[in-house]
N, C-alpha and C positions, 0 to 999 in steps of 0.2 A: 377100084378107086373111083371110076366113073360113076358107079352106082351110088357111092357115098355122096358125091357131089350132087347128084340128082335128088337124093333124098333131102339134103340140107336146103336145096333151092325150093323144093316143094314146101318144106316146113316154114321157110321165111315168107313165102308167098301167102301161106295160110295166116301167119301172124299179122302181116301187113295188110291183109285184105280187110277193107272197111275199118282201118285203124282209128279214124276219127270217131266212128261210132263206139268203138271199144273204149277210147279215152273218155268220151262223154259218159259212158256207163260207169266208169270208175269214179269220175267226179261226182256224179249223182249219188253213187253209193256212199261216198265220203260225206256228202251233205246230209243224206238221209241218216247216216250214223250219228253225225253231230246233232241233228235235230232231235233224234231219239235220245241221245245222251243228255242234252239240255232239258228235255222234258222230264227225264228221270232224275237229274242232278243239276238243277238250275243254279246260276250265280245269284248270290244274295248278300246282304250287308248286316252288320251289327255295330253297336256303339259301345264304347268304353268311356267312362267318366273319370275326370280328375286323375289323369295319368301323370305320375311324377317323372320329371326330366332327370336323366343321369348325366353328370358332368364328366367329361373326358379331358385329360391333359391340363388340369388346373395348375399343375406345377409351372406352366409357362409364365403365369402371372407372378407366382412366388419367386421364380428365378429373376424376374425383373424388379423385384421389390415392390410389388403392387398387391392390392387387395380389391375385392369386388363385392358388390351388393346386387341382388336380383331386384329388378324393377317390375312393378305392376303385376306381381305374382306370376310372372311368365315362366317360372320353373315348374308350373303345373299346367298341363293342357286340359282345358275344361272338357272337351269331347274329342275322341278319336274314332272315326268311322272306318271299319275294315270291310272290304268287299272281297268275296271269294266264292267258290262253289259251296253248295250247301254242305257237302260232306266235310269240307275243310272248316267252314265256319262253325259247324256244330262241335268241332274238336278244339277250337281256340278258346282259351280263358284269358283273363286280364293279365295273368303272370307271363303270358306269351308275348305280350305287346311291350316293346321297348322303345323309348324315345330318348335320344342322346343329343348332347350339344358338345362339340369338339372345340375347346377353348383355343386350340392352336389355329383355328380358322376364324377367329373373331375379327370382325371388321373394325375400322377406326371409330365408327359411331357406337361401338360397344354391343353390337348385335351379333348373334351366332345362329346360323341356320339349324333347325331341328331335323334330325334323321329318324325316320320311323321304320322299324323292322318287326317282323314276326319270327321269333326264334325257332318256332316249330315248323313253319311252312314258308321259309324265306324264298321269295321270288314268285310265289303262287297267290299272293294277296296284293291288293292295292289299298292305299290309305287316303283319307281326307281328314283334316283336323281344323279345330276352331282357331288355332294359332300355329305359326310355322317358324317363329324365331324366339330366341331367348334374349331378353333385354337386360343389359348389365350397366352398372355404374362402376367405373374403374378409377382408382386413385392410388397415390403413393402410400406405402405402408410406413408407419412411424412407431419406433420403440422408445419407451420412456420409463424412468423410475420416478415414482411419486411418493412423497412423504406420507406415511400412514399414521393416523392418530385415532385415539379412542374417543367416542362421543357418548357420554353417559347422561341419560335422562331419567326422570322419575325422582323419587325422594327416598331418603332413609327414614326409619321410624323416629318418633319423637325422642329427643335426647341423644340422637346419633347424627353424624354427618358423613357425607361422601368426601373423604379426604383426598382422593386422587385415584389414578388408574395407571396401570402399566400394560403394555402391549407386547406380544411375543416377537413381533417384527415391526420395524419402523419404515421399511421401504417396500413398495409394491411395484412389480414390473407390469407394464401395460403395453400392448401392441394392438394395432388396428389402423383404420383409415386416418390419415394425417389430420383431416378436418375435425374428427371426433377426439382423437388423442390429444391434440394441441389445445382443445377447449377445456380439458380437465384441470381444475384448480385445486382440488382437495380430494383425498380418499379417507373415509372414516369408517371405523368399525363401531356400530351402534349397539349400546347395551341399555336396556330399560330396567330400572329397579323399582320395587314397590315395597315400602316399609322394611327395608333391609336393616338387620341388626348385627351382621357379621360380614366378613369379606366374601365377595362373590367372584367365582371363577367360571367363565363360560366361553363358548365359541360364538363369535358374532359375525354376521354377514357384512361384507364390505360394500359400501355405497360410494359412488363417485359423484362429485358435484362440480359445476362450472363456477366461474367467478361471481355470478349473481346468486349462487346458492341453489340453483336448480339441479335436480338429479339428472345425471348423464346415463342414458341407456347403455347397457353392456352387451346388447344383442350382437354387435359386430366387433366386439373387443375380445382379446385374449388376455386374461389376468393370470399373474403368477399363482394366485390363490384367491378363492372366493370367500373364505372364512378365515378368521384368525382368533387365537386364544387371547382373551382379555381378563385381567385381574383388577377388580375394583376394591379399594380399601375403604372399609366402613369403620368409623371410630366412635367411641362413647364421648359425650361432652359433659362439661362441668363448669359452671360460672362461679368465679371466686372474686373477692375484692382485691384491689391493689393498695398496698400500704407503702406510702412514701415517707421514709425517714430522712427528711430534709431539714437542715438547720441553717438559717440565715440570720446574721446579726448586722443591723444597720450601723453605718458610721455615725459619729457625733453630728447632730443637727439633722438626722434623718430618722424616719419611723417605718416600721412595717405597715403598709397602707391597706391591709386587708388579708383575708384568708388565702392560703395557698390554693391554687386551682390546677386542675389537670385535664388534659383533653380526653382522658378516660379514667374512670374510677373503679372499673371492674373489667374482667376479661373472661371470655369463654374459651376454655381449654379443650383439647381433644387428645384422646389416647386410648389405650386398652383399659377396659373398665377397672381392672385390678390396680392400675397405676393412677389414672386420672381422678378416681374417686377419693384417693387419699390426700389430694391437695386441697387445703382449706383457704389459703391466701398466698399472694405473691408479694414478698417484701423487697423493696428497693432501698438499699442503704450503701454507705461507703463514704470514705473521706472526700471523694469528689463532690459529695452533696453537702459539705460544710463550707459555708462562705461567711467571711467576716468583713466589716467595714464596707458594707454595700451602700452605694450611693444612687443606685437605679434598680429597676426591676431585674430580678435574677431569674433567668430562664434556663431550665435543664432539658436537654434533648436525650431521652432515655430509650434505648433499644430494648424493648421488653423481652425479645428473644434471648437476650443474654442472661435473664434471670429465671428462665423456665427450667423446671426439673427435667432430668433425663427421662426420655420416653414420653414426653408431653410436648404438644405443639399448640399453636393458636388455631382455633376452629376456622378462622377466616384467613389463615396463612395463604399467601399467594393472591388474595383478593384485596387486601388493604396493607398499609404500611405498618411495620412493627414498631415505629418510633412514636413515643408518647411525649407530649410537651407538658412540663410542670413549671408553673410560674408563681413566684413569690413577689408581690408588688412591694416596692420601696419608694418612699416619697420624702422629699425635703420638708422639714418642719415649717409650718406656716404660722406666723405671728400676726396678731391684730390688736389694735388699741381701741378700747371701748370707754365711753363716758357713762358713769352711773348716775341714777337719780339719787340725790342726797337724801331723799326721804327714805331710802332703803338702808341708810347707815344707822347702826345702833351704837349708842354710847353707854358704856358699862363702867362699874366700879368708880363712880365719881366720889372724891373725898368729901367727908362731912363738912358742911359749911359752904359748899360751892354749888353753883348751878353752871352746867356746861351744855352748850348747844352748838349746832353747826353754824358756822359763820355765813353771813349772807353771800359773801364773795367766794365761798368754798366750792371747789371742783374735785371730783373724784374720778380718776382715770385708772384703767387697769389694762395690762397687756396679757393676752391669752395666747396659747400656742397649742398646736396639734395638727392633725391632718386637715387640709384645707376644707374638705367637705364637712368635717365635724365642726370646725371653727365657725364656718358660715352659718351653721344652724343655731349657734349660741346667741341668746338675746340678753340685754342688760338685766332683765328681770331674773335671769338664772344666776346672777352674782349678788352676793351679800357682803357687807363690810361691818366689822365690829371694832370700835375704838375702846381699848381698855386704858382708862386714864391712870389708875393707880400703878399699873404695870409700867406705863410710860414714865411716870414720875420716878419710879424706882430705878428705871434704867438711866434716867437723866440726873439722879441724885437730888431730886427736888423734894422739899418737905412742905412747901406751900406754893400757892398760885397767886398771881397778881390780879386784882379785881379789874375788870374791863379790858384785860389783855387778850389778844388772839394768839393762839398757839397752833403750830402745824404738827399734828400728831399722826404717826403711822397707824394704819388700820390692818386688821387681819381679814384678808379677802378669801371667800370660799365660793365654789362654783358647783352647781348641781350635776353637770355633765361629767361622766367618768372618763370620757375619751379626750377631754380638753383640760389643759393645765393652766394655772395662773403663773405667769412669768414674773410680773412685778405689778405693784399698785402705788399710786401717788399718796403722799401724806395729805391729811384732810385738815383744813383750817377750822378750829373751834374757838368760840368766844366764851371766856370764863367770867362769871359774876359771883360775888360773895352773896351767900344766902342771908337775908335779913330775917332775923327771928323776932317776932312781935311778942312783947310781954303782956 
């Protein structure tokens, strides 16, 4: 037992003898090993460009009814520098570098710190980068339904028109940042036609517009659909005359004062070629267009759509009124008294043995009637008068005339105007002389 203790004591003394020198030797050996190792496997660096940031816990914003937008392209780190020993660096590829942004750790100013990791050698590398935060713009999310319409541009071929369009759906769901969604004023599915001669069915892209007609970017929006089925109706056209069977009879003392007029005398129809081509005219008639005893202009308001054949429509339907105005002017008869030049009065059928001439004091007046415009154009030179002496004597049962006597004899008045009538004319004073026959 004693021998064992003596041996242990001797062993401890040997170990502790010059212990500081032994410790120094161990430290020097470690240092020399590290130096040798670094000489053989030194620490070096490499760069990776345009590393995409991976987003974590984005549902935090969604649960709060918010949406985000990345600012300043901060979701891409321009350069990431990785430092590690050469053996590690040589084994690292860009797929091993991961940059993440945890949205649950977002600050009030909208920034999130970036975390850099190496999936293959985690803990054995160090990083430095051109940027260290993700910059976000965060705002409330808005969901809306917007009326969807079709916008057709371009032209149909000659002799055809674009009659209208139908769209597969008329509502579009849109969600995204409140500032953008609230600015949307219209959603349109645009279709461009070129010389179309038949119906066109196509899928059109949906375009959003603000109240000023500017296109709204869809980059930050979620749409219920980006395309929609649109049907554009293309119809054949045919221009035909309008026939108005209108009958207006003026009251006593009134005249039709001109030709009937209409706001349109022809109409362009649209329909399928087999139907519209068979229409040659549109006739408007009926008892409602017969008027008697008219004392003023007669005006008819005619809805032309009521007279179109089945399967035919107006080419400008929806762009102009279907009502056509037809007017028949009616005017009160205008009378005017005129004085004639007695030199234009002719005396005929003077009995043998008499000389008859217009008396010096004779006057000839005549009353004419018609439309005022026509009457005002009549001149005295347009009227002539003829006195038939024998006919007057026969009417008066006279067989002879008194020498030197003045008689008032009616004349037959005529006028050259076909639109003006003579209502009455005055008797004309004539002087009778017996004819003296010299032997």
